[in-house]
N, C-alpha and C positions, 0 to 999 in steps of 0.2 A: 346411594353414594352419599357421603357426609362431607359437607363443606366446613372446614375448620374456621373458627372465629378467634380473633386475638384474645389473649388472656384478659380477663376482667369484663369481657363483653357478654352479650346474651349467648345462651347455649347454641351450638351449631344447628343450622337448619338442615333437615333431612329432605333430600330431593329424590324423585323417582325417575329413572330413565324410561322414556315412553317412545312409541312410534306407531303411527296409524291408529291411534285410539286404543292402544294396548300398553299396559304397564309391564315392562320387561325385567326379568331377573333370571338367575340361574348361572351355571358355570361358564356358559359361552359369553355372558355379558361381562366382559373384562373392563377394567378401567379405561383402556384405550378405545373400546367400543362405546362405552358410556359417554366418553368425551365428545363423540360426534352424534349423540342422540339428543332430542329435546328433553327438557327436564320439567317436572311439575312438582310444586311443593305439596299439592294435594291432588291425587288422581281423581278426575271427574267420575261421578256416579255412573255406573253402567259400563265403565271401561275395565274389562277383565285383566287379571294378572296372568301372564304367560311365562312359563319356565322354558328357557332356551338352552339347549345342550348339544353336544356333539356325540356321535358314535363313530369312531374311526374304524374303517373297514371298507368292505365292498358290498354292493347290493345289485341284484340282477336288474338290468334295465327294464323299465316298464313305463307305460303311458300314465299321464296324470289320472288320478282316481279320486273322486269326491263322494262323501256320503255324510249323513247326519251325525255320524260318530267319529269320523276321522278322514284324513286325506293323505295322499302321497303325491308329491309334486316334484318333477325333475327340476334341479337347480341350474340356473344359467352358468354358475361357476363350477359345475360338476357335482355328481352325487345327487342325493334326494333329500327333500324335506318330508319328514313323517310327523304329522300333527294329530295328536290324540285329543279329542274334544273333552271327554270327561275329566281328564287330568289337566287339561290346557297345557300340554307339554309339546313343544316344537323341537324335534330332534333332527339335526342335519347329519345324515349318514353319508360320509365323505371319505375319500382315500386319505386325506390329510387335512388338518385344521386350516380354515381359510385365514387369509390376512383380514384383520379387523375391518379395514375399509371395504373389503369385498363382502364381508358378512353384512356390513351396514347397507351396501348397495352393490349388487341387486338382491342378495339373499333374503334380507328381512322383508322385502316386498312380497315374497311368497307367504310369509307368516301373516302379513296384513291382508293379503288376498283371501286366504282360507278363512281367517276370522271374519272378514267382511261377508262371506257367504253365509256363515252361521248367524251373524248378527243382523242380517238384512241391511247391510250398508252398501250402497252402490259403489263399485270400484271401477275406475276408468283408466285406460292406458294413456298417461299424459303426466303433466306436472301442474303445479299451482304456484302462484305468486300473489303478493299482497300489495295493494295500493290503498292508502287512506284507511287502513284497518279492515278492508274487505278483500276477499279472495277471488281470484280469476283462474279458471282452468285453462290450460294450454294443451290442446289435443292434436293428434296427428298420427299417421302410420309409422311403421318401423323406419328408422333413418330419415325421419322428416325434419330433423334438426331441432327438436323441442328442447333438448338439454342445452344446446348452444344458445338458443334464444333465452332460456332461463338464465344462463350465465351472463348474457348481455344485459338482461333486465336487472340482475343482481349488481352488475357493474354500474348501473345508473341509480343504485341506492334502494332498490325494492327488495323486501324480504322474499325469499323463496320458501314455500311451505313444503314442497315435495317434488321429487323427480322420478319419472317412470310410472308412478302409481298415485292416483288421486282417490282417496277413500273419503266418503261423504256420510255424515251422520246428522240427522235433523237439520239439513240445509247448510251444514258447516263442513268445509274442507279441513281434514285433519293433517297435522304436521308429520312428515317423515324424517328420516335421518338427515343430518346436516351436511350432506355432501352431494355434489353433482358429478355425474359420469360423463366424461368428455373423451373424444378421440384425441390422441396426442397432438395431431396437427391443429385441432380446434383450440386446445389449451395453449399451444404456443402462439397462435394468432391472436388470441384474446389476452395474451400477456399475463396469464394466471400463474400463480405459484402453486402448482398442483403436484400431488404425489402420484407416482407411477405404480400400477399394480398389474397383475395378470388375471384376466377373466376368460375362462375357457380357452386358455393358451394364447390369447390375444392381448397385446398391451393396451391399457386404458389409463386415463388420468382421473384422479379424484380431487375435485376442488372443494375445499371446506368453505361453507357459506355462512357460518356463524348462527347465533340464536334467532328464533322467530317465535311468534305466538304458537301455542299448541293447537289452535284451531282458529278459523275465521269464517265469517258468513260468506257463502259462495254467491256472487252477484252475476256472473255470466261466464260463458265459455267461448273460447277462441279456437277455431279449427285451422291449423296451418296446412295449406295445400299448395306446395310448391309446384310451379310449372316452369321447366327449364327454358321454354320458348317465350315466357312472359316478357313483355317489353318494360313493364313497370309494376310496382306493388299496387295491389287492389284490395278493397275491403267491401264486403257485401253482407247484409243481414240475411241470415238463413230464415226462410219462411217458417212460421210456427208449425205448419203441417209436416215439414220435413225433419223437425228436430228429433222426434222419437227415433227415426231411422238413423240419423247421425249418431245419436247416443248409443243405440244398439250396436252400431259398427265400432264404437269406441270402448266397449266393455273390455276390461283387462283380460278376461278369459271367457271363452264361449260357454263354459260349463258353470260359470259363476254369474248368475243372473239375479238381479234384485226382483222383488215382487212387482207386479204390474203397477200398483199404487206408488211404490217408491220410484219407479222409472218415469211415471207420469209427472210426479212432483219435480223430478229433475228436468224433464222436458219442458216444464213451464219457464225455465231460465232462458234468457235471450242467448242466441248463438250467432257469432259472426264468422264468416269464412275469410281468411286472409291469404291472398295469393301473391306470389313473387317468384323471381328467378332464384335458383339455387346457386347463388354466387356470393362470395364474401363481401363484395361491394354493396350488396343489397341488404345486409343484416341491419345496418342502422336505419334504413328506410322501413324495414319490417317492424323493428322496435318502435319507430315513430308512429307507424300505423296503429300498432297495439295501444300506444299511449293515447292516441286521439279517440279510439273507441272507448277506452276506460274513462277518459276525462268527460266525454260526451254523456256517457251513461251516468256518471256521478252528478253531472249538472242536471240531467233529466230527473234524477231521483231526489234532488235537493228541494 
């Protein structure tokens, strides 16, 4: 995409839409999609270019299949992603073209996930945010409220690197599309100006979160573990011997596993478990608890 400069100024700067450590191009990367992707003036070395396209039609349903040469991944928004490694072409075989905000999230996460498997990049089910130039991963199970917490952290002025997928390269968390996926009631309660889309026949909100660094050093991980019977919010450091098990359970897909050395490097990061009741009245307390962990870690590292 080219950013125009006023007449008489320097020539326009060329920027490249990226996501999850990949430079994205192709017919599916429309101006509307590029507008919600991170941009890099120069793509870092080792980040491959991926052509993203559509093939409109139908495909027989099948389970996810990964190999060294290609992958087929069912898409959360319908249809399949077919990724050919030699050509680095990611084709969405769908009945109809997706809304660009749906392609941005969750569809491009499939592209990032498959590429992570080929590039030996750990990929975790969660999100990441930035404090003081450093990234923190936010992990948790399905419907753990990670996106809502990321939206709350964003509301307090923190950059959000990614939602739903955390891809890590050389100790850095890589930026994903600049949108958060929220339930309509969560978007309404947070007072966000979000766009409504349909994902798998269900209404969802897409909150634009603005620019962020294309990557940031990953300093720690936070595991959200809600307990509806909890009387208050609690924080505990996960013992080092349990961290590999926590990370193994947090992998984005059971068939996409990093090498043992990559997983051990990741397990060396500190992990905290944050508990609290799944109530709207507790969100500010949970965000406060996250802030205290991050601040204490930064003080210890200083």
